[in-house]
C-alpha positions in Angstrom: 0.1 0.3 0.1 1.0 3.6 -1.0 0.0 5.4 2.1 0.2 4.7 5.8 -2.8 5.9 6.9 -4.2 2.2 7.0 -3.4 -1.1 8.7 -1.8 -3.8 6.8 -4.2 -6.7 6.8 -7.0 -4.5 4.8 -6.1 -6.3 2.1 -7.8 -9.4 3.4 -11.0 -8.1 3.8 -14.3 -8.6 1.5 -14.5 -5.5 0.1 -16.6 -3.2 0.0 -16.0 -2.3 3.2 -15.8 1.1 5.6 -12.3 1.6 7.6 -12.9 4.2 10.7 -9.5 5.6 12.0 -10.6 5.8 15.6 -7.1 7.5 16.2 -8.1 10.3 14.5 -11.7 10.3 15.7 -10.3 10.6 19.4 -8.2 13.3 18.1 -11.1 15.2 16.8 -13.2 14.5 20.0 -10.2 15.9 22.3 -10.6 19.3 20.4 -14.1 19.6 20.9 -13.9 18.9 24.6 -11.1 21.1 25.2 -13.3 23.9 23.8 -16.4 22.4 26.0 -14.3 22.3 28.9 -12.8 26.0 28.8 -16.7 27.4 28.2 -18.7 26.9 31.2 -22.6 26.4 30.0 -21.3 24.9 26.7 -22.7 21.9 25.2 -21.9 19.4 22.6 -24.3 16.6 21.0 -23.5 14.5 18.4 -25.9 14.4 15.6 -26.0 10.8 15.4 -27.5 10.8 12.0 -24.1 11.0 10.5 -23.1 7.5 11.6 -24.8 5.5 14.3 -22.3 2.4 14.4 -21.8 1.2 17.5 -18.1 1.0 17.8 -17.8 4.8 16.9 -20.6 5.3 19.5 -18.6 3.4 21.9 -15.5 6.4 21.7 -18.1 9.4 21.4 -20.0 8.4 24.6 -16.8 8.0 26.5 -15.9 11.6 25.9 -19.2 12.5 27.4 -21.1 14.3 24.7 -24.5 14.2 24.6 -26.7 13.2 21.3 -28.9 14.9 18.7 -31.5 12.5 18.0 -34.0 12.7 14.8 -35.8 9.4 15.3 -37.0 6.9 18.0 -34.1 4.4 16.4 -31.6 7.0 17.3 -33.0 7.5 20.4 -32.9 4.0 21.5 -28.9 3.3 19.4 -27.8 6.2 22.0 -29.6 4.5 24.8 -28.0 1.2 24.1 -24.2 2.9 23.4 -24.7 4.3 26.8 -25.1 7.7 26.7 -26.9 10.0 29.9 -30.4 9.7 28.5 -30.5 13.8 30.2 -28.3 14.8 27.5 -30.4 13.9 24.6 -32.1 16.0 22.4 -34.9 14.7 19.7 -35.1 16.8 16.9 -37.7 16.2 13.3 -40.5 17.7 11.7 -42.5 14.6 12.1 -41.9 12.8 15.4 -44.3 9.5 15.7 -46.6 8.6 18.9 -44.5 6.2 20.0 -41.0 8.2 19.4 -42.2 10.4 21.6 -43.4 8.4 24.2 -39.9 6.7 24.1 -38.2 10.1 24.7 -40.5 10.5 27.8 -40.1 7.1 29.3 -36.4 8.0 29.1 -36.8 11.5 30.7 -34.6 12.9 27.9 -33.4 16.8 28.1 -36.0 18.0 25.8 -37.9 18.1 22.2 -36.9 20.6 19.4 -40.5 21.3 18.5 -41.4 21.9 15.0 -45.2 22.9 14.8 -48.3 23.7 17.1 -49.9 20.4 16.0 -46.5 18.4 17.5 -47.0 20.7 20.5 -50.2 19.6 21.3 -49.5 15.9 20.7 -46.4 15.7 23.2 -48.7 17.6 25.8 -51.2 15.2 25.2 -48.8 11.8 25.4 -46.9 13.5 29.0 -50.2 14.1 30.1 -51.0 10.1 29.6 -47.6 9.5 31.3 -48.2 12.0 33.9 -45.2 13.4 33.1 -43.5 16.9 32.1 -41.7 17.2 28.7 -39.2 20.1 28.2 -39.6 21.2 24.7 -37.6 23.9 22.8 -38.8 25.3 19.6 -37.1 25.4 16.5 -37.2 28.8 14.9 -37.0 29.3 11.0 -34.4 32.1 11.7 -34.2 32.5 7.3 -30.5 32.6 7.0 -29.4 31.2 4.2 -26.6 29.3 4.3 -23.8 28.9 1.4 -24.4 24.9 1.2 -25.8 22.5 -1.4 -29.6 23.2 -1.4 -30.8 19.7 -0.4 -28.8 20.1 2.7 -30.1 24.2 3.3 -32.8 24.2 6.4 -32.9 28.0 7.8 -35.0 29.1 4.4 -38.1 30.4 4.8 -39.5 28.2 2.2 -38.0 25.1 3.7 -40.1 22.7 5.6 -38.6 22.6 9.1 -39.0 25.0 12.3 -41.6 27.1 13.5 -41.8 31.1 11.6 -40.2 33.9 13.8 -43.8 35.5 13.4 -45.3 32.6 15.5 -42.5 32.4 18.0 -44.6 34.5 20.3 -47.8 33.0 19.9 -46.4 29.3 20.2 -44.6 29.9 23.6 -48.1 31.5 25.3 -49.5 28.4 24.1 -46.3 26.2 25.3 -46.7 28.2 28.9 -50.6 27.3 29.0 -50.1 23.8 29.1 -49.8 21.7 32.3 -47.6 18.8 31.0 -44.6 21.0 29.0 -42.2 22.8 30.2 -40.7 25.4 27.6 -36.9 26.1 28.3 -35.7 27.8 25.2 -35.4 27.9 21.1 -33.6 25.6 19.0 -32.0 26.6 15.6 -30.3 24.8 12.7 -29.6 26.4 9.2 -27.9 23.8 6.9 -25.0 21.5 6.6 -21.4 21.4 5.3 -20.9 24.9 6.1 -17.2 26.5 6.1 -18.0 30.0 5.5 -18.3 31.7 9.1 -20.2 34.6 8.1 -22.9 31.9 7.9 -22.9 31.4 11.7 -22.1 35.2 12.5 -25.7 36.0 10.6 -27.2 32.9 13.0 -25.9 34.6 15.9 -26.8 38.3 15.0 -30.5 36.8 14.3 -30.7 35.0 17.6 -29.5 38.4 19.5 -32.4 40.3 17.8 -35.0 37.3 18.8 -33.7 37.3 22.1 -34.3 41.1 22.8 -37.4 40.9 21.2 -38.8 38.2 24.0 -37.2 40.0 26.7 -39.5 42.9 25.8 -42.3 40.6 26.3 -40.9 39.4 29.7 -39.7 35.8 28.3 -36.8 34.5 29.5 -34.8 31.1 27.8 -33.0 28.7 29.8 -31.1 27.2 26.5 -30.0 28.4 23.2 -29.0 25.6 20.6 -27.8 26.6 17.4 -27.9 23.1 15.8 -24.6 22.1 13.9 -23.3 22.8 10.4 -19.9 23.0 10.3 -18.3 21.5 7.2 -15.4 19.5 6.7 -12.4 19.6 3.7 -13.5 17.2 1.2 -10.6 18.4 -1.0 -7.8 18.3 1.0 -8.6 15.5 3.6 -5.2 14.7 4.8 -4.1 18.1 5.2 -6.9 19.1 7.1 -8.2 16.0 9.1 -9.7 18.0 11.7 -12.4 20.4 11.3 -12.2 24.4 11.9 -13.5 23.9 15.6 -11.6 27.1 16.6 -12.9 29.7 14.3 -16.1 27.8 14.2 -16.7 27.7 18.3 -14.6 31.5 18.6 -17.6 32.9 16.5 -20.4 31.8 18.6 -18.3 32.9 21.8 -17.6 36.3 20.2 -21.3 37.4 18.7 -23.4 35.2 20.5 -24.8 37.6 23.4 -26.1 34.9 25.8 -28.0 35.7 28.8 -26.6 35.2 32.4 -27.4 31.5 33.4 -28.5 30.4 29.8 -26.9 27.5 28.4 -25.8 26.8 24.8 -26.3 24.0 22.7 -24.2 22.4 19.2 -25.2 19.3 17.4 -22.2 18.7 15.4 -22.3 15.4 13.1 -20.3 15.6 10.2 -17.8 17.9 12.3 -17.1 14.7 14.2 -16.9 12.0 11.8 -16.5 12.2 8.3 -12.6 12.6 8.5 -12.3 9.5 10.2 -13.9 7.0 7.8 -13.0 5.7 4.5 -14.9 3.7 2.3 -12.7 0.8 0.9 -13.4 -0.8 -2.4 -11.7 -2.8 -5.2 -11.2 -2.3 -8.7 -13.2 -4.9 -10.7 -12.5 -3.9 -14.3 -10.7 -0.8 -15.9 -12.9 -0.2 -19.2 -11.7 1.7 -22.0 -14.3 3.7 -23.6 -13.9 6.0 -26.9 -13.3 8.9 -25.2 -13.6 8.1 -21.6 -11.4 4.9 -19.0 -13.6 3.8 -16.2 -12.5 2.2 -13.1 -15.4 0.1 -12.1 -15.1 -0.7 -8.4 -16.9 -2.9 -6.2 -18.8 -0.2 -4.0 -21.9 1.6 -5.3 -24.2 4.3 -4.7 -25.8 2.0 -2.3 -22.8 2.3 0.0 -22.2 5.7 -0.1 -24.9 7.8 -2.0 -23.8 11.4 -1.2 -22.0 11.7 -4.8 -25.1 10.5 -6.7 -27.9 12.4 -4.5 -25.4 15.7 -3.8 -23.2 15.7 -6.5 -20.5 15.6 -3.5 -17.1 15.5 -3.7 -14.8 12.6 -2.2 -11.5 12.6 -2.8 -10.6 9.1 -4.3 -6.8 7.5 -3.8 -6.0 4.1 -5.1 -3.9 2.8 -2.0 -2.5 -0.6 -3.6 -0.7 0.7 -6.7 3.0 0.9 -6.9 2.6 2.7 -10.0 4.5 5.3 -11.2 2.6 6.4 -14.2 -0.8 8.2 -13.8 -4.1 7.9 -16.2 -7.5 9.9 -15.9 -10.5 8.1 -15.1 -14.2 8.0 -14.0 -14.6 6.2 -11.1 -18.0 4.4 -10.9 -19.7 1.6 -9.5 -21.7 -1.5 -10.4 -25.7 -0.3 -9.6 -27.8 -0.3 -12.6 -28.3 3.8 -12.5 -26.8 6.5 -14.5 -26.1 8.3 -11.4 -24.2 5.3 -9.7 -20.6 7.4 -10.5 -18.1 8.6 -7.5 -15.9 11.2 -9.7 -14.8 11.5 -13.0 -11.8 13.0 -14.5 -9.6 12.2 -11.7 -5.8 11.2 -12.1 -4.9 8.4 -10.2 -1.8 5.7 -10.3 -2.4 3.6 -13.4 -5.1 1.2 -12.3 -5.7 -2.3 -12.5 -8.2 -5.1 -11.8 -7.5 -6.0 -7.9 -6.3 -2.9 -7.4 -7.8 -1.3 -3.3 -9.2 2.2 -3.8 -10.2 4.3 -0.9 -13.0 7.0 -1.0 -12.0 9.8 1.7 -14.0 11.3 4.1 -16.7 8.9 4.2 -17.3 8.7 8.2 -20.5 11.0 7.7 -23.5 10.0 5.8 -22.1 6.8 3.9 -22.5 4.0 6.0 -26.2 5.1 7.6 -27.1 6.3 4.4 -26.7 2.9 2.8 -29.2 0.7 1.4 -29.6 -2.8 -0.3 -30.9 -1.5 -3.6 -30.0 -4.5 -6.3 -30.1 -7.0 -3.1 -26.9 -5.9 -2.4 -25.3 -6.4 1.1 -24.5 -4.0 3.3 -20.8 -2.6 3.7 -19.5 -3.7 7.3 -17.5 -1.6 9.4 -14.0 -2.0 10.9 -11.8 0.2 12.4 -8.4 0.6 13.7 -9.0 -1.4 17.0 -10.0 -4.7 14.6 -6.5 -4.5 13.6 -4.3 -4.1 16.6 -2.4 -6.8 18.3 
């Protein structure tokens, strides 16, 4: 192999599979915890939708992070992994009754509520269980993020959240309910955001809304700014740890918290993306009239981001010793024209049997996999699996 990032023994495993560099994951988590520990009242919740692999969850739990869940299944996975239920926040625009009941049964920190009908159902189910549900309201701040349209969530036309115009109304409604305790506001403007100006704009909007609520004598215990911090998909080896310094500093310097308020973050991609690689084997090298194709045994069923978002992942040949290079399209075996990982990329001259690594695949890879074409799920391995 031509890289020291991967341990010996990968070539003996059935491809495709995910490999997770847990040493890098631990380094990333250490950076996050250093910030959390140095800022009283700041709490980070891992957005489990990014990756729910039990091996990774065990490590993340060891570092004391909370969890951001968007389904009952994610709540259960978090509980099974040993996370503290009192550090679980439950978001999502369509919470089922059984999911709400599960959250109440485990006394989670709060429900991030997205509509009045949802609030009414939570109050009803909590009443039936003789419980009180902690709630924050997800407010749509109408802040556009510089990211792909499919992962922008804070605009007026997006399906998420409650409009700013309705904010006071829903707060007063919650205050009138016997089995609901209103705690604060929740925001999330999108994902894979690299421009700190977007987070600055969110801070300004939160400050504005807080000022507005204070005039109505409404005090907030919690401000939850969601996640969204992006990673470097172009140069992952050089920038293996996201820009946490600028990200957290933006909120510390720009957001005007009130005395006693706690600030909550929901980071997913930034925690796990760079530690994961999809390892796949070259089945064939096919020469067309004008293009050369490296056909691998992984497909959009294993990593759907390139097909779904036109996302870029760096691709490397980790077994070739060739000194020459060529230009290829790297494609999968699925019977869909969109099953393409990348086009016109330069690789060492590639042959049947070469191992290909698709980098930065730790987030929204394994967790979004499907069994289309009756394909089995790719297994996940970690650094610990290759230690003596």
